[in-house]
C-alpha positions in Angstrom: 35.6 27.3 187.4 33.3 25.2 184.9 35.4 24.4 181.3 33.9 24.2 178.2 34.9 22.4 175.0 34.8 23.8 171.7 34.0 21.9 168.9 35.4 22.0 165.6 32.7 20.1 163.3 33.4 19.4 159.7 32.9 21.3 156.9 33.5 20.8 153.3 37.0 21.8 153.1 38.3 19.9 156.4 37.0 16.8 158.4 38.9 14.5 161.0 38.1 11.7 159.0 39.5 8.9 161.9 42.1 8.5 164.7 43.9 6.1 166.6 47.0 4.5 167.8 48.5 7.7 168.3 47.6 9.0 164.5 44.9 10.8 162.6 43.4 10.5 159.0 42.1 14.3 158.1 41.0 15.5 154.8 41.7 18.9 153.3 39.8 19.6 150.5 40.4 16.8 148.2 43.9 15.5 150.1 43.8 13.4 152.9 46.9 13.0 155.4 48.0 11.3 158.3 49.8 13.1 161.0 51.0 12.1 164.3 48.5 12.4 167.1 50.0 11.3 171.1 46.3 12.1 172.3 44.4 9.6 170.1 45.4 6.7 172.5 42.3 4.6 171.2 41.9 2.3 168.7 41.1 3.5 165.0 37.4 2.8 163.7 38.9 1.5 160.0 42.1 -0.8 160.3 43.7 0.8 157.2 43.2 4.4 155.9 43.8 5.6 152.2 45.6 8.8 151.9 47.4 11.3 150.1 50.6 11.4 152.4 51.9 11.1 155.9 54.0 12.9 158.3 56.4 10.7 160.3 57.8 12.9 162.9 60.3 13.0 165.5 58.7 13.5 169.3 59.2 17.2 169.1 55.9 18.8 168.7 57.2 22.0 167.3 59.1 20.4 164.6 61.5 17.5 163.2 60.4 14.5 160.8 59.1 15.0 157.1 56.2 14.4 154.9 56.1 11.4 152.7 53.8 12.8 150.0 52.0 10.9 146.6 53.2 11.9 143.5 49.8 13.9 143.1 50.1 16.5 146.2 50.7 20.2 144.5 53.1 22.6 146.6 49.7 24.5 147.5 46.0 24.2 146.9 42.8 26.3 147.7 40.6 25.5 150.5 37.6 27.6 152.3 36.0 28.1 155.5 32.4 30.1 155.2 33.1 33.3 153.3 37.3 33.2 153.8 39.6 31.3 151.1 43.4 30.4 151.3 45.5 27.8 150.3 46.6 24.7 152.3 50.3 23.4 152.4 52.2 20.7 153.8 54.7 22.4 155.9 57.6 21.2 157.7 56.1 21.6 160.8 53.5 19.1 160.3 50.4 21.2 160.1 48.8 22.5 156.8 49.4 26.0 157.0 46.4 26.7 158.7 44.6 25.7 161.9 41.1 24.0 161.3 40.2 23.7 164.9 40.3 27.9 165.5 37.0 27.8 163.4 34.9 27.9 166.5 36.8 30.8 168.1 36.6 32.6 164.5 33.0 32.2 164.6 32.4 33.5 168.3 34.8 36.7 167.3 32.7 37.5 164.5 29.5 37.1 166.3 30.8 39.9 168.5 32.4 42.4 166.0 30.9 45.2 164.0 32.1 47.0 161.1 35.3 49.0 161.5 35.8 47.6 164.9 39.7 47.6 165.3 40.9 44.3 166.5 44.5 42.7 166.3 45.6 39.6 165.7 49.0 38.6 167.5 51.1 35.2 165.9 48.9 35.8 163.3 50.5 33.1 161.0 48.9 33.0 157.2 46.2 35.1 158.6 43.1 32.8 158.0 41.5 34.4 161.5 42.5 37.8 160.1 40.3 37.6 157.0 37.6 35.8 158.8 37.5 39.3 161.0 38.4 41.5 158.2 35.5 39.7 156.1 32.9 41.0 158.8 34.3 44.8 158.5 36.6 44.7 161.2 39.9 46.7 160.7 42.9 44.1 161.3 46.6 44.4 162.5 48.1 41.2 162.1 51.2 40.5 163.7 53.7 37.5 163.0 57.5 37.6 163.4 57.8 35.3 159.7 58.0 36.9 156.6 56.8 34.1 154.9 53.9 34.2 157.1 52.7 37.4 156.2 53.5 37.0 152.9 51.3 34.2 152.5 48.9 36.1 154.7 48.8 39.0 151.8 48.8 36.1 149.0 45.5 34.6 151.2 43.9 38.2 151.3 44.5 38.9 147.7 43.0 34.9 146.5 40.1 36.1 148.9 39.3 38.9 147.3 40.0 41.2 150.4 43.2 42.8 149.0 42.4 46.2 150.0 40.8 45.4 153.2 41.8 47.3 156.1 44.4 44.9 157.6 47.9 46.0 158.4 50.1 43.3 157.9 53.3 44.1 160.4 56.1 41.7 160.8 57.2 41.9 164.0 57.8 40.6 167.4 54.4 40.2 169.2 56.0 41.5 172.6 57.6 44.2 171.2 54.8 45.2 168.6 52.5 45.4 171.7 54.6 47.3 174.2 54.8 49.9 171.6 51.0 50.1 171.2 50.4 50.7 174.9 53.1 53.8 174.5 51.0 55.0 172.1 47.8 54.8 173.8 46.0 52.8 171.4 42.7 50.8 171.5 41.1 47.9 170.6 37.6 46.5 170.1 39.0 42.9 170.2 42.3 40.8 170.7 43.2 37.4 169.8 46.4 35.5 170.0 47.7 32.2 169.7 51.3 32.0 170.7 54.0 29.1 170.6 55.4 27.3 172.9 58.8 28.6 171.7 59.7 31.2 168.9 61.8 33.7 167.8 61.2 37.5 166.6 62.6 38.8 163.0 65.5 40.4 164.8 66.4 37.0 166.9 64.2 37.6 170.1 63.4 34.8 171.6 59.9 33.6 172.8 59.2 31.0 175.7 55.4 30.9 176.8 55.7 30.3 180.2 58.1 33.4 180.8 56.5 35.5 178.4 52.7 35.1 178.5 51.9 36.8 181.4 53.4 40.0 180.8 51.9 40.0 177.1 48.3 39.5 178.4 49.1 42.4 180.6 49.8 44.6 177.8 47.1 43.4 176.0 44.5 44.5 178.6 46.3 47.9 178.7 44.8 47.9 175.1 41.7 47.4 175.8 38.6 49.3 177.9 35.2 48.8 179.0 33.8 49.3 175.4 35.9 46.2 174.3 34.1 43.1 173.2 37.2 40.2 173.4 40.4 38.8 174.2 41.0 35.0 172.8 43.7 33.1 173.9 44.7 30.0 172.9 47.6 27.8 173.8 48.4 24.6 172.0 51.8 21.7 172.9 52.4 22.9 176.3 51.9 21.1 180.2 49.7 23.9 180.9 46.0 23.9 182.7 42.8 25.7 181.2 42.5 26.8 184.5 45.7 28.4 184.6 45.3 30.6 181.6 41.6 31.6 182.6 42.9 32.6 186.3 46.0 34.5 184.2 43.1 36.2 182.1 40.9 37.0 185.1 43.1 38.8 187.1 44.5 40.9 184.2 41.0 41.6 183.0 39.6 42.5 186.7 39.3 46.2 186.3 37.3 45.7 183.0 34.1 43.9 184.1 32.8 40.9 181.8 33.3 37.7 181.9 36.0 34.9 181.4 35.5 31.3 180.2 37.8 28.5 179.5 38.4 25.1 178.4 39.3 23.0 176.0 39.1 22.6 172.2 38.6 19.6 170.0 37.5 18.3 166.8 34.8 16.0 166.5 35.9 12.6 164.2 33.8 11.9 161.2 33.9 8.1 161.7 32.1 7.9 164.9 31.7 11.4 166.4 34.4 11.0 169.3 36.0 14.1 170.3 40.1 14.7 169.7 41.8 17.3 172.0 43.7 19.7 170.2 44.6 22.7 172.5 43.4 25.0 175.7 41.6 28.3 175.6 40.7 31.4 177.8 38.9 34.0 176.7 37.3 37.4 177.8 34.6 38.9 176.7 33.3 42.6 177.7 30.0 43.7 178.3 28.2 44.7 174.8 
């Protein structure tokens, strides 16, 4: 299988300014921050960076460490991507309350949906992806185990002028919710899922990616049919190959027809145009 690279290009409210020596400098609206980045093994373009804060972390990709911020950084601030508005914030998990490298996936899905298509966003976090699809007329089921994330998603919807859009905000364990949807006989035009390496559900359920992903993908496929349009899987921070998740998706969707593609996700650096890899992906697209 040929592997592709999905590239996030800079936009008005986000850009990878520079990277190197295990760190990266990014701009989020009017603020710039430095975060650890083990894959930036090269030298940076500039010897010093001007920034508004830096995350100094432990080696654990899922947490540990803390932000050291200048006094001018507020608790949150507004950003936008195309017709979606939302708030960024410095979280204890080193990210900024959304994942900018998902932008090419959002655009790809938006090109495939039609008004009133029903789509599901599993591990939907603060809802930027859900709003990107709702803005194009999709009916969205947004699922995340974190009440705080779902409440932030609702706040983002209101801020974006989409409080009245048909979005079901579900605080639930993604695996259990998907299994219930299968039993209900539901069908979706598209599903996207961005599972963590490890997580806990709202009532203490434990999620481990390598153990839970195959069964979850099987249930997701049971919610699709030959009229469905996509299934998008992105995976971060694991020792796993794009070829592995592509084969998982290819086998699971064999009876649906369509095509599977896979590869890496990357962000283009503004300083030199080089690509910083961030994640792997596999996605199925049905016949349209």
